[in-house]
C-alpha positions in Angstrom: 21.8 9.6 -4.0 18.7 9.6 -6.3 18.2 5.9 -5.6 18.5 6.5 -1.8 15.8 9.2 -2.0 13.5 6.8 -3.9 14.1 4.0 -1.4 13.4 6.2 1.6 10.2 7.5 -0.1 9.1 3.9 -0.7 10.0 2.6 2.7 8.3 5.1 4.9 4.6 5.2 4.0 3.4 7.4 6.9 -0.1 7.3 8.4 -1.1 10.4 6.4 -0.9 8.3 3.2 -3.9 6.4 2.0 -4.0 2.7 1.4 -4.2 3.4 -2.4 -1.0 5.5 -2.1 0.8 2.7 -0.4 -0.4 0.2 -3.0 1.0 2.5 -5.8 4.4 2.6 -4.0 4.4 -1.2 -3.5 3.8 -1.6 -7.3 6.7 0.8 -8.1 8.9 -1.1 -5.6 8.1 -4.5 -7.1 8.9 -3.2 -10.6 12.3 -1.9 -9.3 12.9 -5.2 -7.5 12.1 -7.3 -10.6 14.6 -5.2 -12.6 17.4 -5.6 -10.0 16.7 -9.3 -9.6 17.0 -9.8 -13.3 20.2 -7.9 -13.4 21.5 -9.9 -10.5 20.8 -13.2 -12.2 22.4 -12.1 -15.4 25.5 -10.9 -13.5 25.8 -14.2 -11.6 25.5 -16.1 -14.9 28.3 -14.2 -16.6 31.8 -13.4 -15.5 30.7 -11.0 -12.7 32.4 -7.8 -11.7 32.7 -8.4 -7.9 31.8 -4.8 -7.1 28.7 -4.8 -9.3 27.6 -8.2 -8.0 27.9 -7.1 -4.4 26.0 -3.9 -5.2 23.2 -5.8 -6.8 22.9 -8.4 -4.0 22.8 -5.6 -1.4 20.2 -3.7 -3.5 18.1 -6.8 -3.9 18.1 -7.3 -0.1 17.2 -3.7 0.6 14.4 -3.6 -1.9 12.9 -6.8 -0.5 12.9 -5.4 3.0 11.4 -2.2 1.8 8.6 -4.1 0.1 7.9 -6.0 3.4 7.7 -2.8 5.4 5.2 -1.3 2.9 3.1 -4.4 2.8 2.9 -4.4 6.6 1.9 -0.7 6.5 -1.0 -1.7 4.1 -2.1 -4.4 6.5 -2.1 -2.0 9.4 -4.2 0.5 7.4 -6.6 -2.2 6.7 -6.7 -3.2 10.3 -5.4 -6.7 9.5 -2.0 -7.1 11.2 -0.6 -10.4 9.9 -0.5 -12.7 12.9 1.4 -15.4 10.9 4.4 -13.1 10.4 7.7 -14.2 12.1 10.4 -12.2 13.7 13.9 -13.7 13.9 17.2 -12.5 15.3 20.7 -13.9 14.5 24.2 -13.0 15.6 27.8 -13.6 15.0 29.3 -16.5 17.0 32.6 -16.5 18.9 35.4 -19.1 18.5 33.6 -21.3 21.1 30.3 -21.1 19.1 28.5 -18.8 21.6 26.5 -15.9 20.1 28.1 -12.5 20.7 25.1 -10.3 21.5 27.0 -7.2 20.4 26.4 -8.3 16.9 22.7 -9.1 16.5 20.5 -8.3 13.5 16.8 -9.0 12.9 14.3 -9.7 10.1 10.6 -10.4 9.6 8.9 -12.6 7.0 5.7 -14.7 6.6 7.6 -17.9 7.3 10.0 -18.7 10.1 12.5 -20.2 7.6 12.7 -17.0 5.5 12.8 -14.7 8.5 15.7 -16.8 9.9 17.5 -16.7 6.6 17.1 -12.9 6.2 18.3 -12.3 9.8 21.4 -14.4 9.1 22.1 -12.6 5.8 21.6 -9.2 7.5 24.1 -10.1 10.3 26.7 -11.3 7.8 26.3 -8.1 5.7 26.4 -5.8 8.8 29.4 -7.5 10.5 32.4 -9.6 9.6 31.5 -12.8 11.4 34.8 -14.7 11.4 33.4 -17.7 13.1 30.0 -17.9 11.5 26.4 -16.8 12.2 23.8 -18.5 14.4 20.1 -18.0 15.1 19.4 -16.2 18.4 15.6 -16.6 18.5 12.5 -16.8 16.3 9.0 -15.9 17.4 5.6 -15.1 15.7 4.6 -11.5 15.6 1.3 -10.9 17.3 1.0 -7.2 17.4 2.1 -4.0 15.6 2.5 -2.3 18.9 5.5 -2.6 21.3 3.8 -4.4 24.1 6.6 -6.7 25.4 9.2 -5.3 27.8 12.6 -6.8 28.7 15.5 -5.7 30.9 19.2 -6.6 30.4 22.3 -5.9 32.3 26.1 -6.2 32.2 27.3 -9.4 33.9 30.2 -9.9 36.3 33.2 -12.2 35.6 31.1 -15.0 37.2 28.2 -14.4 34.7 25.8 -12.8 37.2 23.8 -9.8 36.0 25.0 -6.6 37.7 21.8 -4.6 38.1 23.7 -1.3 38.6 23.9 -1.5 34.8 20.3 -2.4 34.0 18.6 -1.2 30.8 15.0 -1.8 29.6 13.5 -1.8 26.1 10.2 -2.6 24.4 9.3 -4.7 21.4 6.4 -6.1 19.4 7.2 -9.5 20.9 9.5 -10.9 23.5 12.3 -11.7 21.1 12.3 -8.1 19.7 12.2 -6.7 23.2 15.2 -8.9 24.2 17.2 -7.8 21.2 16.5 -4.2 21.8 17.4 -4.5 25.5 20.7 -6.2 24.7 21.6 -3.7 22.0 20.7 -0.7 24.3 22.8 -2.1 27.2 25.8 -2.7 24.9 25.4 0.9 23.6 25.1 2.5 27.0 27.8 0.6 29.0 31.2 -1.1 28.3 30.3 -4.6 29.5 33.6 -6.4 29.7 32.1 -9.8 30.5 29.0 -9.5 28.3 25.3 -8.8 28.7 22.4 -11.0 29.8 18.6 -10.7 29.8 17.3 -10.2 33.4 13.6 -10.3 33.0 10.8 -10.0 30.4 7.1 -9.3 30.7 
């Protein structure tokens, strides 16, 4: 519980905090991340306890994501949103190698390769993907504001979107808006034949 409180404090550097305050939290987070990474390497090199190994891997992943969020917040406070950051989404695939949009996860990083890897890791950690994981889309981040908008709808047995079940969502780029629209449609309706994107702006 104490660790959870620390993580939440580190992850959410609100606008009221100064850049210096964020920098202090980033340093604290990096020290914690270095400790967990060292413990993870030592555990993997020895005869690992599976429970401890899984805990350290999850902890390592969460701390890295928290560090990225804080670093983005510092960039926003400085007015320098990193235009070279990438946003990727990945999902579980079905037996016929088609992505099941009910099971999508996302990640951001400063290279497309890392963002893609993190999205796939997040998907596998969040869901039991029996037939594997596949990239949905990757796209550069161009704004810290949700300026893109997409709509999605349940589809009929013939694969045509049924706009009686239409849902819209925003995102910081088109890929994020698509993922949000897909997730929101699945959450709002029981779509027996799946969900498709209808339009994006």
